[in-house]
C-alpha positions as CSV (number, residue, x, y, z in Angstrom):
1,M,25.9,0.4,-0.8
2,R,29.6,2.0,1.4
3,S,31.7,4.5,0.2
4,T,35.7,3.6,0.1
5,G,36.5,6.4,2.4
6,G,36.3,6.8,5.7
7,N,35.0,3.9,8.0
8,N,34.0,2.2,5.0
9,G,30.7,4.1,4.9
10,D,30.0,3.9,8.6
11,G,28.9,6.7,10.7
12,P,30.5,7.5,14.0
13,H,31.8,5.2,16.3
14,G,31.4,2.2,13.6
15,R,27.6,2.4,13.3
16,R,26.2,3.3,9.8
17,S,24.7,6.5,10.0
18,S,20.9,7.2,9.0
19,V,19.5,7.3,5.8
20,N,17.8,9.9,3.9
21,P,14.5,8.1,3.1
22,S,14.3,9.5,0.0
23,S,17.2,8.0,-1.4
24,G,15.8,5.1,-1.5
25,G,19.3,3.7,0.0
26,L,19.9,0.4,1.7
27,L,18.7,0.0,5.4
28,T,20.3,-2.0,8.2
29,P,17.5,-4.5,9.7
30,S,17.1,-2.1,12.5
31,E,16.4,0.9,10.4
32,F,14.0,-1.0,8.6
33,F,12.2,-2.9,11.2
34,T,11.6,0.1,13.0
35,G,10.6,2.2,10.3
36,L,8.1,-0.6,9.2
37,R,6.5,-1.0,13.1
38,K,6.3,2.8,12.8
39,G,5.1,3.2,9.2
40,V,2.4,0.3,9.7
41,K,0.9,2.0,13.1
42,A,0.7,5.4,11.9
43,T,-1.5,4.0,8.6
44,L,-3.8,1.6,10.6
45,P,-7.1,3.2,11.6
46,K,-6.8,5.2,15.4
47,E,-8.8,2.6,16.7
48,M,-6.1,-0.2,15.8
49,R,-3.0,1.3,16.2
50,G,-2.9,-0.2,19.7
51,C,-1.2,-3.7,19.1
52,E,1.7,-4.8,20.4
53,T,5.2,-5.5,19.1
54,G,8.1,-8.1,19.1
55,R,11.0,-8.7,17.4
56,G,12.6,-12.3,16.8
57,H,15.5,-12.6,15.6
58,S,17.2,-9.3,13.4
59,R,15.1,-10.1,10.2
60,L,11.7,-10.1,11.9
61,L,8.8,-8.2,13.3
62,K,5.2,-9.4,15.3
63,L,2.6,-7.4,15.7
64,H,-0.7,-8.6,17.8
65,Y,-3.9,-7.7,19.6
66,D,-4.2,-9.8,22.7
67,R,-3.5,-13.0,22.1
68,R,0.2,-13.8,21.0
69,E,0.3,-16.9,18.9
70,F,-2.4,-15.3,16.5
71,H,0.4,-12.4,15.2
72,Y,0.9,-10.3,12.0
73,E,4.2,-11.0,10.8
74,A,7.0,-9.3,8.3
75,W,9.6,-11.9,8.2
76,H,13.1,-11.2,5.6
77,H,14.0,-14.5,4.0
78,T,17.4,-13.1,3.0
79,G,18.5,-16.5,0.9
80,A,15.2,-16.1,-1.5
81,G,15.2,-12.3,-1.8
82,R,11.6,-12.1,-0.5
83,L,9.9,-10.3,2.5
84,E,7.1,-12.2,4.0
85,V,4.0,-10.3,5.6
86,G,0.7,-11.9,6.9
87,L,-1.2,-13.5,9.5
88,H,0.7,-16.7,11.5
89,F,-1.0,-18.9,13.8
90,E,0.7,-20.4,15.9
91,G,-0.7,-22.0,18.8
92,T,-1.7,-25.5,19.7
93,P,-1.8,-27.7,16.5
94,E,-5.4,-27.9,17.2
95,L,-6.6,-24.6,17.6
96,N,-4.2,-23.3,14.6
97,Q,-6.3,-26.0,12.5
98,E,-9.4,-24.7,13.6
99,A,-8.1,-21.2,12.6
100,F,-7.3,-22.7,8.9
101,D,-10.5,-24.2,8.8
102,Y,-12.3,-20.6,9.8
103,F,-10.0,-18.8,7.4
104,R,-10.5,-20.8,4.3
105,P,-14.3,-20.6,3.0
106,R,-13.6,-17.0,3.6
107,M,-10.1,-16.2,1.1
108,V,-12.6,-15.2,-2.0
109,E,-13.4,-12.1,0.5
110,I,-10.0,-11.7,2.0
111,K,-8.4,-11.7,-2.0
112,A,-10.8,-8.8,-2.4
113,S,-8.6,-6.8,-0.8
114,V,-5.1,-9.0,-0.3
115,P,-5.3,-10.4,-3.7
116,R,-2.0,-12.2,-3.7
117,A,-3.1,-13.6,-0.1
118,E,-2.3,-17.3,0.4
119,L,-3.5,-19.7,3.2
120,E,-1.3,-22.5,3.9
121,P,-0.6,-24.9,6.7
122,W,3.3,-24.8,7.7
123,D,5.8,-26.0,10.3
124,R,5.0,-27.3,13.7
125,G,1.3,-27.4,12.9
126,W,1.2,-23.8,12.7
127,S,-0.7,-21.9,9.3
128,R,-0.2,-18.6,7.7
129,L,-2.5,-16.3,5.5
130,Y,0.7,-14.4,3.5
131,E,2.1,-13.4,0.6
132,T,5.8,-12.5,0.4
133,L,7.2,-9.2,-2.1
134,P,10.5,-9.4,-3.8
135,A,13.2,-8.0,-1.1
136,P,17.0,-8.6,-2.2
137,Q,18.1,-6.3,0.1
138,L,16.2,-4.0,2.4
139,D,15.5,-0.5,1.3
140,E,13.3,2.3,1.8
141,H,11.3,1.0,-1.7
142,V,10.5,-2.4,0.4
143,M,9.7,-0.8,3.4
144,Q,6.8,1.4,1.9
145,S,5.5,-1.5,-0.3
146,A,5.3,-3.7,3.2
147,I,4.0,-1.3,5.4
148,E,0.9,-0.8,3.1
149,R,0.8,-4.9,2.6
150,L,0.7,-5.5,6.1
151,A,-1.5,-2.8,7.1
152,A,-4.1,-4.6,4.2
153,Y,-3.2,-7.5,6.1
154,M,-4.1,-6.2,9.7
155,I,-7.1,-4.0,8.7
156,T,-8.6,-6.9,6.6
157,L,-8.3,-9.5,8.8
158,Q,-8.2,-8.4,12.4
159,P,-11.9,-8.4,12.2
160,L,-11.7,-12.4,11.1
161,V,-9.5,-12.9,14.1
162,T,-11.3,-11.4,16.6
163,A,-14.9,-13.4,15.4
164,F,-12.7,-16.5,15.5
165,L,-11.0,-15.8,18.8
166,L,-14.3,-14.9,20.4
167,K,-15.3,-18.2,20.1
168,H,-12.1,-19.5,21.3
169,P,-11.3,-17.9,24.3
170,K,-8.0,-18.3,25.9
171,P,-7.7,-21.3,28.4
């Protein structure tokens, strides 16, 4: 939402001014993903807050422990108006298949904590364990939902990821 006066709603120097978190107002992708990263880290148990972060394009956040190819991701699919959150397996096709085979029989256990989780093979031999949230636009409400969901995935899945990777050390 932009005002009709001034810089068409922009803050000083053409930058968008910050949004009051209680307003539920629209957020820029940078504001959204910065808030998401900070919110997830604050929500995680203290011993899990050491995850590393990376950004892809402007509507993508990745968090990982040790092995970058196994990462948690939040990705805004603008055309579909959805925000994907979950765990991605983006290693070699063989390792991804082994991860898929490891997680598949554990889906009942996983769904007890993240009930909308789906496990599926994906592009380029990758796999993902994820769900999507309605997100026609990025705002505080979507960010709070994403923080809760992504933290739940990380808390639920990281012990399983760790156990899997212990059997599959880095080459």
